[in-house]
C-alpha positions in Angstrom: -15.6 -15.9 82.3 -12.3 -14.6 81.3 -11.5 -12.0 78.4 -10.1 -14.7 76.1 -13.1 -16.8 76.2 -15.3 -13.8 75.6 -13.5 -12.9 72.7 -13.5 -16.4 71.3 -17.3 -16.4 71.7 -17.7 -13.1 70.0 -15.3 -14.3 67.2 -17.3 -17.5 66.5 -20.6 -15.9 66.5 -19.3 -13.3 64.0 -18.0 -16.3 61.7 -14.5 -15.0 62.3 -13.4 -17.7 64.8 -10.5 -20.0 64.2 -9.9 -23.5 65.4 -8.5 -22.4 68.9 -11.5 -20.2 69.3 -13.9 -23.0 68.7 -11.9 -25.5 70.8 -11.9 -23.0 73.6 -15.7 -22.8 73.5 -16.3 -26.4 73.0 -14.1 -27.3 75.9 -16.2 -25.1 78.2 -19.7 -25.8 76.7 -21.2 -27.2 79.9 -20.3 -23.9 81.8 -23.5 -22.2 82.7 -22.0 -18.6 82.6 -20.7 -19.3 79.0 -24.2 -20.6 77.8 -26.0 -17.7 79.5 -23.5 -15.2 77.6 -24.0 -17.1 74.4 -27.9 -16.7 74.6 -27.6 -13.0 75.5 -25.2 -12.3 72.5 -27.7 -14.1 70.4 -30.5 -12.2 71.7 -28.8 -8.9 71.2 -27.6 -9.7 67.7 -31.2 -10.7 66.7 -32.7 -7.5 68.0 -30.2 -5.4 66.4 -30.6 -7.0 63.1 -34.4 -6.9 63.4 -34.7 -10.9 63.7 -36.0 -10.7 67.4 -38.2 -13.7 68.3 -41.2 -13.5 70.2 -40.3 -13.9 73.9 -42.6 -16.5 75.5 -43.0 -16.5 79.2 -44.6 -19.5 80.9 -46.0 -18.6 84.3 -48.2 -21.6 84.8 -45.8 -23.5 87.1 -45.5 -20.5 89.5 -49.3 -20.1 89.5 -49.9 -23.7 90.2 -47.4 -23.7 93.1 -49.2 -20.7 94.5 -52.4 -22.2 94.3 -51.3 -25.4 95.8 -49.6 -23.5 98.8 -53.0 -21.7 99.5 -55.0 -25.1 99.5 
């Protein structure tokens, strides 16, 4: 992900993005790296503002696969 896209993402998240920044993000909305960065930025912002959500980890699938592999 290039610097211009990172800056657009940051600006939009801060409510300071213009139409160009929003169009730039929407054009790459299927990009896995952009989506992961969006998630990390939101987690960081929420943690810094005291709005962090509880993290849920579901290991049931991995446990089931391990049990099936041993059977």
